[in-house]
C-alpha positions in Angstrom: 3.8 35.5 -26.5 2.5 34.4 -23.0 1.1 30.9 -22.7 -2.7 30.6 -23.1 -2.8 28.3 -20.0 -0.3 29.5 -17.5 0.9 32.9 -18.8 4.6 31.8 -18.8 6.9 32.7 -21.6 6.6 30.5 -24.7 9.2 29.4 -27.3 8.3 30.0 -30.9 8.8 27.4 -33.7 7.6 27.2 -37.3 6.3 24.1 -39.1 8.2 24.4 -42.4 5.6 22.5 -44.4 2.7 24.8 -43.5 4.7 27.9 -42.5 2.5 28.1 -39.4 4.0 29.6 -36.3 3.5 27.8 -33.0 4.1 28.7 -29.4 5.4 26.0 -26.9 5.3 26.5 -23.2 8.1 24.6 -21.3 6.2 25.0 -18.0 2.8 23.5 -18.8 3.6 22.0 -22.2 0.7 23.7 -24.0 1.3 24.3 -27.7 -0.8 26.8 -29.6 -1.0 28.1 -33.2 -0.4 31.8 -33.8 -3.7 33.6 -33.5 -4.3 34.4 -37.1 -5.1 30.7 -37.4 -7.9 30.9 -34.8 -11.0 30.3 -36.9 -14.4 32.0 -36.2 -17.3 29.6 -35.5 -18.7 30.1 -39.0 -15.6 28.7 -40.6 -15.2 26.0 -38.1 -18.8 24.8 -38.8 -17.8 24.2 -42.5 -15.3 21.7 -41.2 -17.6 20.1 -38.7 -20.3 19.6 -41.3 -18.0 17.2 -43.0 -17.9 14.9 -40.0 -19.9 11.7 -40.5 -21.0 11.0 -36.9 -23.8 8.5 -37.4 -25.2 7.3 -34.0 -26.0 3.9 -35.6 -22.4 3.4 -36.7 -20.8 0.7 -34.5 -17.4 2.3 -34.8 -18.7 5.6 -33.6 -20.4 3.9 -30.7 -17.2 2.0 -29.9 -15.3 5.3 -29.9 -17.4 6.7 -27.1 -17.5 3.3 -25.3 -13.7 3.5 -24.9 -14.1 6.9 -23.4 -16.7 5.8 -21.0 -14.8 2.6 -20.1 -11.9 4.9 -18.9 -13.9 7.6 -17.3 -16.7 5.9 -15.4 -14.5 3.8 -13.0 -13.0 7.1 -11.8 -16.1 9.0 -11.1 -18.2 6.8 -8.9 -22.0 7.0 -9.6 -22.9 10.5 -10.7 -26.6 11.2 -11.0 -26.3 14.1 -13.5 -24.0 14.9 -16.4 -23.5 17.3 -19.2 -21.9 16.5 -22.6 -20.3 19.9 -23.5 -19.6 20.4 -27.2 -21.4 17.3 -28.3 -21.5 18.1 -32.0 -24.6 17.2 -34.1 -25.2 13.9 -32.3 -26.4 13.3 -28.8 -25.0 9.8 -28.8 -22.6 10.2 -25.8 -25.4 11.8 -23.8 -27.7 8.9 -24.7 -25.0 6.3 -23.7 -24.6 8.1 -20.3 -28.3 8.1 -19.9 -28.3 4.3 -20.5 -25.8 4.1 -17.6 -28.5 5.6 -15.4 -27.0 9.1 -15.4 -29.5 11.9 -16.3 -27.6 13.7 -19.0 -28.0 17.0 -20.9 -26.0 18.0 -24.0 -24.9 21.3 -25.5 -23.0 22.4 -28.5 -22.4 26.1 -29.5 -22.9 25.3 -33.2 -25.6 22.6 -33.3 -27.4 22.9 -30.0 -26.8 26.4 -28.7 -30.2 26.5 -26.9 -29.5 23.5 -24.8 -27.3 25.0 -22.1 -29.0 25.8 -18.7 -26.7 28.4 -17.2 -28.2 27.9 -13.7 -27.8 24.1 -13.5 -24.9 22.3 -12.0 -23.8 18.7 -12.7 -21.9 15.9 -10.9 -20.1 15.1 -14.2 -19.2 17.1 -17.3 -17.7 15.3 -20.3 -16.2 17.0 -23.3 -14.7 15.0 -26.2 -12.6 16.5 -29.0 -13.5 20.0 -28.0 -10.5 21.6 -26.2 -8.2 21.6 -29.2 -10.7 24.0 -30.9 -11.0 26.6 -28.1 -9.7 30.1 -28.5 -9.7 30.4 -24.7 -9.2 26.9 -23.2 -8.3 28.2 -19.7 -11.5 30.4 -19.6 -13.7 27.5 -20.7 -12.0 25.2 -18.2 -12.9 27.7 -15.5 -16.5 28.0 -16.8 -17.0 24.3 -16.7 -15.8 24.0 -13.2 -18.4 26.6 -12.2 -21.0 24.2 -13.6 -19.8 21.2 -11.6 -21.0 20.4 -8.1 -18.4 20.2 -5.3 -16.8 16.8 -5.5 -17.9 16.4 -9.1 -15.8 15.5 -12.1 -14.6 16.9 -15.4 -13.6 14.3 -18.0 -11.9 15.5 -21.2 -10.7 13.8 -24.4 -8.2 15.5 -26.7 -5.1 14.0 -28.3 -2.0 14.6 -26.2 0.9 15.9 -28.3 4.3 14.1 -28.2 6.1 17.0 -26.3 8.9 17.0 -28.8 8.9 19.7 -31.5 10.2 17.6 -34.3 7.8 14.8 -33.5 5.0 17.4 -33.2 5.7 18.6 -36.8 5.1 15.1 -38.1 2.0 14.6 -35.9 -1.3 14.4 -37.8 -3.5 16.1 -35.3 -2.3 19.7 -35.8 -3.0 19.5 -39.6 -6.7 20.0 -39.0 -7.1 23.8 -39.5 -9.7 24.0 -36.6 -7.2 22.4 -34.2 -5.4 25.3 -32.6 -4.4 24.3 -29.1 -2.6 21.1 -28.0 -2.1 19.6 -24.6 -0.3 16.9 -22.5 -1.4 15.6 -19.1 1.0 18.1 -17.6 -1.1 21.0 -19.1 -4.1 19.7 -17.2 -2.1 19.2 -14.0 -1.1 22.9 -14.2 -4.8 23.8 -14.7 -5.7 21.8 -11.7 -3.0 23.6 -9.7 -4.4 27.0 -10.8 -8.0 26.2 -9.9 -7.5 23.9 -6.9 -8.7 20.7 -8.5 -7.5 17.2 -8.1 -5.9 15.5 -11.1 -7.4 12.1 -10.9 -5.7 10.4 -13.8 -5.1 10.1 -17.6 -4.8 7.2 -20.0 -1.5 8.4 -21.5 -3.0 9.1 -24.9 -6.0 11.4 -25.0 -8.2 11.2 -21.9 -8.0 12.9 -18.5 -10.3 13.0 -15.4 -10.3 15.9 -12.9 -12.2 16.3 -9.6 -13.5 19.6 -8.3 -12.7 19.9 -4.6 
């Protein structure tokens, strides 16, 4: 199977515990589940409905605060932002608004009517979304189209350990709605493909990219 990100040949391996087949790309380090495990939105929603994302919960707010503390020093002072794939809560958008950034939010499951296709932004953020995407490369390109020149894309998704045996022991791929897994190298390759600047990553789960 060709890689979902860079179209290079992938290597196949199987997680013996789940019998799920995975594809690993040595070039961009993307790992994806075999496509029979790609869930339709209706099945994914059943899983998402179990999430307890209370905007009043201090732990949930701290979770987004860590993201903003990493991202905001890299992106200057954007005037507009979009939270793409926000889930049920608009908390991250509200926190960005409190930073003086006019922020919209969108989610294909919970807020499908919120996306203005003609509007562009100086910053797009997306937390815990890319691991669910059937077509991450296509969504990456679509988001770039919605970013103004010189604007930023900031993503959060857990980086896999880039070791197959360690990957099999990793908790993150056990979620049935998590189907694609990345490292910073994956996003560097996407930047090369689309002519973006890789600004930086935190070594764990966050990356900032600038549209040239």
